[in-house]
ChimeraX commands (.cxc) that place a marker at each C-alpha (Angstrom):
marker #1 position 133.30,122.47,45.77 radius 0.5
marker #1 position 133.84,121.80,49.49 radius 0.5
marker #1 position 130.97,122.26,51.88 radius 0.5
marker #1 position 131.06,125.50,53.89 radius 0.5
marker #1 position 131.71,125.33,57.61 radius 0.5
marker #1 position 128.47,125.26,59.59 radius 0.5
marker #1 position 127.62,127.78,62.25 radius 0.5
marker #1 position 127.95,126.45,65.79 radius 0.5
marker #1 position 124.17,126.00,66.13 radius 0.5
marker #1 position 122.57,126.46,62.72 radius 0.5
marker #1 position 118.97,126.44,63.88 radius 0.5
marker #1 position 119.35,129.23,66.43 radius 0.5
marker #1 position 121.56,131.63,64.48 radius 0.5
marker #1 position 118.98,132.96,62.08 radius 0.5
marker #1 position 116.10,132.05,59.91 radius 0.5
marker #1 position 115.57,129.18,57.55 radius 0.5
marker #1 position 113.57,129.54,54.37 radius 0.5
marker #1 position 112.37,127.23,51.64 radius 0.5
marker #1 position 112.13,128.36,48.03 radius 0.5
marker #1 position 112.01,126.93,44.53 radius 0.5
marker #1 position 115.36,125.69,43.26 radius 0.5
marker #1 position 117.04,127.84,40.59 radius 0.5
marker #1 position 119.82,127.04,38.15 radius 0.5
marker #1 position 122.14,129.30,40.16 radius 0.5
marker #1 position 121.70,126.87,43.09 radius 0.5
marker #1 position 123.23,123.92,41.24 radius 0.5
marker #1 position 126.85,124.56,42.22 radius 0.5
marker #1 position 126.25,124.61,46.01 radius 0.5
marker #1 position 123.81,121.72,45.67 radius 0.5
marker #1 position 126.48,119.60,43.96 radius 0.5
marker #1 position 128.66,119.70,47.09 radius 0.5
marker #1 position 125.81,118.22,49.15 radius 0.5
marker #1 position 124.81,115.83,46.34 radius 0.5
marker #1 position 128.25,114.23,45.98 radius 0.5
marker #1 position 128.62,113.67,49.74 radius 0.5
marker #1 position 125.07,112.34,50.07 radius 0.5
marker #1 position 124.90,110.03,47.08 radius 0.5
marker #1 position 128.48,108.95,46.36 radius 0.5
marker #1 position 130.18,108.52,43.01 radius 0.5
marker #1 position 126.99,107.97,41.00 radius 0.5
marker #1 position 125.17,111.13,42.05 radius 0.5
marker #1 position 123.22,113.40,39.75 radius 0.5
marker #1 position 125.32,115.62,37.51 radius 0.5
marker #1 position 124.85,119.39,37.16 radius 0.5
marker #1 position 123.26,118.62,33.79 radius 0.5
marker #1 position 120.76,116.27,35.49 radius 0.5
marker #1 position 119.70,119.09,37.81 radius 0.5
marker #1 position 119.39,121.51,34.88 radius 0.5
marker #1 position 117.19,118.99,33.08 radius 0.5
marker #1 position 115.05,118.49,36.18 radius 0.5
marker #1 position 114.56,122.25,36.59 radius 0.5
marker #1 position 113.23,122.32,33.02 radius 0.5
marker #1 position 111.07,119.21,33.52 radius 0.5
marker #1 position 107.43,120.36,33.58 radius 0.5
marker #1 position 106.50,117.61,36.07 radius 0.5
marker #1 position 109.38,118.42,38.45 radius 0.5
marker #1 position 109.03,120.39,41.68 radius 0.5
marker #1 position 112.39,121.18,43.32 radius 0.5
marker #1 position 113.14,123.21,46.46 radius 0.5
marker #1 position 116.11,124.36,48.50 radius 0.5
marker #1 position 116.36,124.87,52.25 radius 0.5
marker #1 position 118.37,128.03,52.92 radius 0.5
marker #1 position 120.06,129.18,56.11 radius 0.5
marker #1 position 119.40,132.88,55.69 radius 0.5
marker #1 position 122.21,134.64,57.55 radius 0.5
marker #1 position 124.61,133.55,54.82 radius 0.5
marker #1 position 122.13,132.56,52.12 radius 0.5
marker #1 position 123.66,129.10,52.45 radius 0.5
marker #1 position 121.83,126.15,50.90 radius 0.5
marker #1 position 121.78,123.42,53.53 radius 0.5
marker #1 position 119.33,121.00,51.92 radius 0.5
marker #1 position 117.17,120.33,48.90 radius 0.5
marker #1 position 114.34,118.09,47.82 radius 0.5
marker #1 position 112.19,117.37,44.84 radius 0.5
marker #1 position 109.50,115.26,43.29 radius 0.5
marker #1 position 107.68,114.62,40.05 radius 0.5
marker #1 position 103.95,115.31,39.86 radius 0.5
marker #1 position 101.89,113.46,37.24 radius 0.5
marker #1 position 98.11,113.68,37.63 radius 0.5
marker #1 position 97.33,112.21,41.07 radius 0.5
marker #1 position 100.72,110.53,41.51 radius 0.5
marker #1 position 104.00,111.87,42.86 radius 0.5
marker #1 position 107.47,110.36,42.92 radius 0.5
marker #1 position 110.00,111.77,45.39 radius 0.5
marker #1 position 113.26,111.96,43.47 radius 0.5
marker #1 position 115.61,113.45,46.04 radius 0.5
marker #1 position 116.02,114.66,49.60 radius 0.5
marker #1 position 119.45,115.64,50.91 radius 0.5
marker #1 position 120.82,117.67,53.80 radius 0.5
marker #1 position 124.32,119.08,54.21 radius 0.5
marker #1 position 126.08,116.59,56.55 radius 0.5
marker #1 position 126.94,119.38,58.99 radius 0.5
marker #1 position 123.22,120.08,59.45 radius 0.5
marker #1 position 121.94,116.52,59.75 radius 0.5
marker #1 position 120.17,115.09,62.79 radius 0.5
marker #1 position 118.20,118.31,63.23 radius 0.5
marker #1 position 114.98,117.08,61.55 radius 0.5
marker #1 position 115.64,119.03,58.35 radius 0.5
marker #1 position 115.09,115.99,56.12 radius 0.5
marker #1 position 111.78,115.42,57.88 radius 0.5
marker #1 position 110.93,119.10,57.44 radius 0.5
marker #1 position 111.44,118.85,53.68 radius 0.5
marker #1 position 109.45,115.59,53.50 radius 0.5
marker #1 position 106.55,117.18,55.41 radius 0.5
marker #1 position 106.65,120.22,53.13 radius 0.5
marker #1 position 106.47,118.04,50.01 radius 0.5
marker #1 position 103.73,115.75,51.38 radius 0.5
marker #1 position 101.63,118.73,52.43 radius 0.5
marker #1 position 102.06,120.32,49.02 radius 0.5
marker #1 position 101.06,117.02,47.41 radius 0.5
marker #1 position 97.84,116.90,49.45 radius 0.5
marker #1 position 96.99,120.40,48.23 radius 0.5
marker #1 position 97.55,119.25,44.64 radius 0.5
marker #1 position 95.19,116.25,45.02 radius 0.5
marker #1 position 97.99,113.68,44.88 radius 0.5
marker #1 position 96.90,110.28,46.09 radius 0.5
marker #1 position 99.80,107.88,45.43 radius 0.5
marker #1 position 103.43,108.70,46.42 radius 0.5
marker #1 position 106.51,106.60,45.65 radius 0.5
marker #1 position 110.25,106.79,46.25 radius 0.5
marker #1 position 113.39,104.64,46.29 radius 0.5
marker #1 position 115.76,104.34,49.24 radius 0.5
marker #1 position 118.97,102.37,49.78 radius 0.5
marker #1 position 118.41,99.13,51.68 radius 0.5
marker #1 position 121.24,100.24,54.01 radius 0.5
marker #1 position 119.67,103.65,54.78 radius 0.5
marker #1 position 117.72,102.52,57.82 radius 0.5
marker #1 position 117.35,106.06,59.21 radius 0.5
marker #1 position 115.58,107.25,56.05 radius 0.5
marker #1 position 113.41,104.13,55.99 radius 0.5
marker #1 position 112.31,104.82,59.58 radius 0.5
marker #1 position 111.36,108.35,58.59 radius 0.5
marker #1 position 109.34,107.11,55.61 radius 0.5
marker #1 position 107.58,104.44,57.69 radius 0.5
marker #1 position 106.59,107.18,60.16 radius 0.5
marker #1 position 104.67,108.83,57.29 radius 0.5
marker #1 position 102.81,105.64,56.28 radius 0.5
marker #1 position 105.19,104.57,53.50 radius 0.5
marker #1 position 105.29,100.82,52.96 radius 0.5
marker #1 position 107.83,98.70,51.13 radius 0.5
marker #1 position 106.34,97.46,47.87 radius 0.5
marker #1 position 109.38,95.97,46.13 radius 0.5
marker #1 position 113.10,96.00,45.45 radius 0.5
marker #1 position 115.11,97.44,42.56 radius 0.5
marker #1 position 118.20,95.21,42.35 radius 0.5
marker #1 position 121.53,97.06,42.10 radius 0.5
marker #1 position 119.74,100.41,41.69 radius 0.5
marker #1 position 122.57,102.34,43.34 radius 0.5
marker #1 position 125.44,101.72,40.96 radius 0.5
marker #1 position 128.26,103.08,43.14 radius 0.5
marker #1 position 128.21,99.89,45.24 radius 0.5
marker #1 position 125.58,97.84,43.38 radius 0.5
marker #1 position 123.20,98.30,46.28 radius 0.5
marker #1 position 119.52,97.44,46.03 radius 0.5
marker #1 position 116.81,100.05,46.53 radius 0.5
marker #1 position 113.57,99.54,48.38 radius 0.5
marker #1 position 110.59,100.87,46.46 radius 0.5
marker #1 position 108.31,102.52,49.00 radius 0.5
marker #1 position 104.88,104.05,48.61 radius 0.5
marker #1 position 101.94,105.67,50.33 radius 0.5
marker #1 position 98.65,104.43,48.88 radius 0.5
marker #1 position 96.58,107.47,49.83 radius 0.5
marker #1 position 98.29,110.61,51.08 radius 0.5
marker #1 position 94.80,112.20,51.15 radius 0.5
marker #1 position 93.54,109.75,53.79 radius 0.5
marker #1 position 92.67,111.18,57.18 radius 0.5
marker #1 position 95.28,109.05,59.01 radius 0.5
marker #1 position 98.03,110.21,56.65 radius 0.5
marker #1 position 96.96,113.86,56.88 radius 0.5
marker #1 position 96.93,113.56,60.69 radius 0.5
marker #1 position 100.50,112.23,60.64 radius 0.5
marker #1 position 101.59,115.18,58.48 radius 0.5
marker #1 position 99.76,117.66,60.73 radius 0.5
marker #1 position 101.27,116.17,63.92 radius 0.5
marker #1 position 104.77,116.10,62.42 radius 0.5
marker #1 position 104.42,119.71,61.33 radius 0.5
marker #1 position 103.41,120.75,64.87 radius 0.5
marker #1 position 106.35,118.84,66.33 radius 0.5
marker #1 position 108.75,120.42,63.83 radius 0.5
marker #1 position 107.40,123.89,64.62 radius 0.5
marker #1 position 108.12,123.29,68.31 radius 0.5
marker #1 position 111.57,121.83,67.53 radius 0.5
marker #1 position 112.44,124.88,65.41 radius 0.5
marker #1 position 111.61,127.40,68.11 radius 0.5
marker #1 position 107.95,128.00,67.41 radius 0.5
marker #1 position 108.02,128.73,63.70 radius 0.5
marker #1 position 108.56,126.93,60.45 radius 0.5
marker #1 position 110.90,128.26,57.76 radius 0.5
marker #1 position 109.53,130.92,55.46 radius 0.5
marker #1 position 108.04,129.25,52.42 radius 0.5
marker #1 position 106.52,126.35,54.37 radius 0.5
marker #1 position 102.74,126.60,54.74 radius 0.5
marker link #1:1,2 radius 0.2
marker link #1:2,3 radius 0.2
marker link #1:3,4 radius 0.2
marker link #1:4,5 radius 0.2
marker link #1:5,6 radius 0.2
marker link #1:6,7 radius 0.2
marker link #1:7,8 radius 0.2
marker link #1:8,9 radius 0.2
marker link #1:9,10 radius 0.2
marker link #1:10,11 radius 0.2
marker link #1:11,12 radius 0.2
marker link #1:12,13 radius 0.2
marker link #1:13,14 radius 0.2
marker link #1:14,15 radius 0.2
marker link #1:15,16 radius 0.2
marker link #1:16,17 radius 0.2
marker link #1:17,18 radius 0.2
marker link #1:18,19 radius 0.2
marker link #1:19,20 radius 0.2
marker link #1:20,21 radius 0.2
marker link #1:21,22 radius 0.2
marker link #1:22,23 radius 0.2
marker link #1:23,24 radius 0.2
marker link #1:24,25 radius 0.2
marker link #1:25,26 radius 0.2
marker link #1:26,27 radius 0.2
marker link #1:27,28 radius 0.2
marker link #1:28,29 radius 0.2
marker link #1:29,30 radius 0.2
marker link #1:30,31 radius 0.2
marker link #1:31,32 radius 0.2
marker link #1:32,33 radius 0.2
marker link #1:33,34 radius 0.2
marker link #1:34,35 radius 0.2
marker link #1:35,36 radius 0.2
marker link #1:36,37 radius 0.2
marker link #1:37,38 radius 0.2
marker link #1:38,39 radius 0.2
marker link #1:39,40 radius 0.2
marker link #1:40,41 radius 0.2
marker link #1:41,42 radius 0.2
marker link #1:42,43 radius 0.2
marker link #1:43,44 radius 0.2
marker link #1:44,45 radius 0.2
marker link #1:45,46 radius 0.2
marker link #1:46,47 radius 0.2
marker link #1:47,48 radius 0.2
marker link #1:48,49 radius 0.2
marker link #1:49,50 radius 0.2
marker link #1:50,51 radius 0.2
marker link #1:51,52 radius 0.2
marker link #1:52,53 radius 0.2
marker link #1:53,54 radius 0.2
marker link #1:54,55 radius 0.2
marker link #1:55,56 radius 0.2
marker link #1:56,57 radius 0.2
marker link #1:57,58 radius 0.2
marker link #1:58,59 radius 0.2
marker link #1:59,60 radius 0.2
marker link #1:60,61 radius 0.2
marker link #1:61,62 radius 0.2
marker link #1:62,63 radius 0.2
marker link #1:63,64 radius 0.2
marker link #1:64,65 radius 0.2
marker link #1:65,66 radius 0.2
marker link #1:66,67 radius 0.2
marker link #1:67,68 radius 0.2
marker link #1:68,69 radius 0.2
marker link #1:69,70 radius 0.2
marker link #1:70,71 radius 0.2
marker link #1:71,72 radius 0.2
marker link #1:72,73 radius 0.2
marker link #1:73,74 radius 0.2
marker link #1:74,75 radius 0.2
marker link #1:75,76 radius 0.2
marker link #1:76,77 radius 0.2
marker link #1:77,78 radius 0.2
marker link #1:78,79 radius 0.2
marker link #1:79,80 radius 0.2
marker link #1:80,81 radius 0.2
marker link #1:81,82 radius 0.2
marker link #1:82,83 radius 0.2
marker link #1:83,84 radius 0.2
marker link #1:84,85 radius 0.2
marker link #1:85,86 radius 0.2
marker link #1:86,87 radius 0.2
marker link #1:87,88 radius 0.2
marker link #1:88,89 radius 0.2
marker link #1:89,90 radius 0.2
marker link #1:90,91 radius 0.2
marker link #1:91,92 radius 0.2
marker link #1:92,93 radius 0.2
marker link #1:93,94 radius 0.2
marker link #1:94,95 radius 0.2
marker link #1:95,96 radius 0.2
marker link #1:96,97 radius 0.2
marker link #1:97,98 radius 0.2
marker link #1:98,99 radius 0.2
marker link #1:99,100 radius 0.2
marker link #1:100,101 radius 0.2
marker link #1:101,102 radius 0.2
marker link #1:102,103 radius 0.2
marker link #1:103,104 radius 0.2
marker link #1:104,105 radius 0.2
marker link #1:105,106 radius 0.2
marker link #1:106,107 radius 0.2
marker link #1:107,108 radius 0.2
marker link #1:108,109 radius 0.2
marker link #1:109,110 radius 0.2
marker link #1:110,111 radius 0.2
marker link #1:111,112 radius 0.2
marker link #1:112,113 radius 0.2
marker link #1:113,114 radius 0.2
marker link #1:114,115 radius 0.2
marker link #1:115,116 radius 0.2
marker link #1:116,117 radius 0.2
marker link #1:117,118 radius 0.2
marker link #1:118,119 radius 0.2
marker link #1:119,120 radius 0.2
marker link #1:120,121 radius 0.2
marker link #1:121,122 radius 0.2
marker link #1:122,123 radius 0.2
marker link #1:123,124 radius 0.2
marker link #1:124,125 radius 0.2
marker link #1:125,126 radius 0.2
marker link #1:126,127 radius 0.2
marker link #1:127,128 radius 0.2
marker link #1:128,129 radius 0.2
marker link #1:129,130 radius 0.2
marker link #1:130,131 radius 0.2
marker link #1:131,132 radius 0.2
marker link #1:132,133 radius 0.2
marker link #1:133,134 radius 0.2
marker link #1:134,135 radius 0.2
marker link #1:135,136 radius 0.2
marker link #1:136,137 radius 0.2
marker link #1:137,138 radius 0.2
marker link #1:138,139 radius 0.2
marker link #1:139,140 radius 0.2
marker link #1:140,141 radius 0.2
marker link #1:141,142 radius 0.2
marker link #1:142,143 radius 0.2
marker link #1:143,144 radius 0.2
marker link #1:144,145 radius 0.2
marker link #1:145,146 radius 0.2
marker link #1:146,147 radius 0.2
marker link #1:147,148 radius 0.2
marker link #1:148,149 radius 0.2
marker link #1:149,150 radius 0.2
marker link #1:150,151 radius 0.2
marker link #1:151,152 radius 0.2
marker link #1:152,153 radius 0.2
marker link #1:153,154 radius 0.2
marker link #1:154,155 radius 0.2
marker link #1:155,156 radius 0.2
marker link #1:156,157 radius 0.2
marker link #1:157,158 radius 0.2
marker link #1:158,159 radius 0.2
marker link #1:159,160 radius 0.2
marker link #1:160,161 radius 0.2
marker link #1:161,162 radius 0.2
marker link #1:162,163 radius 0.2
marker link #1:163,164 radius 0.2
marker link #1:164,165 radius 0.2
marker link #1:165,166 radius 0.2
marker link #1:166,167 radius 0.2
marker link #1:167,168 radius 0.2
marker link #1:168,169 radius 0.2
marker link #1:169,170 radius 0.2
marker link #1:170,171 radius 0.2
marker link #1:171,172 radius 0.2
marker link #1:172,173 radius 0.2
marker link #1:173,174 radius 0.2
marker link #1:174,175 radius 0.2
marker link #1:175,176 radius 0.2
marker link #1:176,177 radius 0.2
marker link #1:177,178 radius 0.2
marker link #1:178,179 radius 0.2
marker link #1:179,180 radius 0.2
marker link #1:180,181 radius 0.2
marker link #1:181,182 radius 0.2
marker link #1:182,183 radius 0.2
marker link #1:183,184 radius 0.2
marker link #1:184,185 radius 0.2
marker link #1:185,186 radius 0.2
marker link #1:186,187 radius 0.2
marker link #1:187,188 radius 0.2
marker link #1:188,189 radius 0.2
marker link #1:189,190 radius 0.2
marker link #1:190,191 radius 0.2
marker link #1:191,192 radius 0.2
view
């Protein structure tokens, strides 16, 4: 399914909202997924399985005038640990801090659920994402060789030791304030 054409300025032509992902969202998500992750992206069946996974928490970012899904994210929650499994934004809507918005939303939700330790994997070539993660106190803790099978690219394993720490919470709070200002004074519906 091809990606829909973006509006000329997506962040000023209506509201954004965040809500839980539903199985009916899988088809539009797949268009973003295949562009974002290449040939070895998750399948529709993978998303269905994740939506039924009791430890999974998955969300979509919706541009409300059209009900268009422009991003999605998710993580697994097990006791006091979380693993971010995916963050992706429609290419037409990138470079507008929407990936950061979804990361902030997840990290804030994790703090409310008493998560302490957060992990994720990121391509070694995805320097922009790494910069974002470093901004939120993630550190590189290892490498998964040839993790991304489409080009046999390594993944950095990154983590935050204590998302409950005051410095980490301050980073989240400051980023949220900056995002609110960037988005015209309000955060999308569904973001605390």
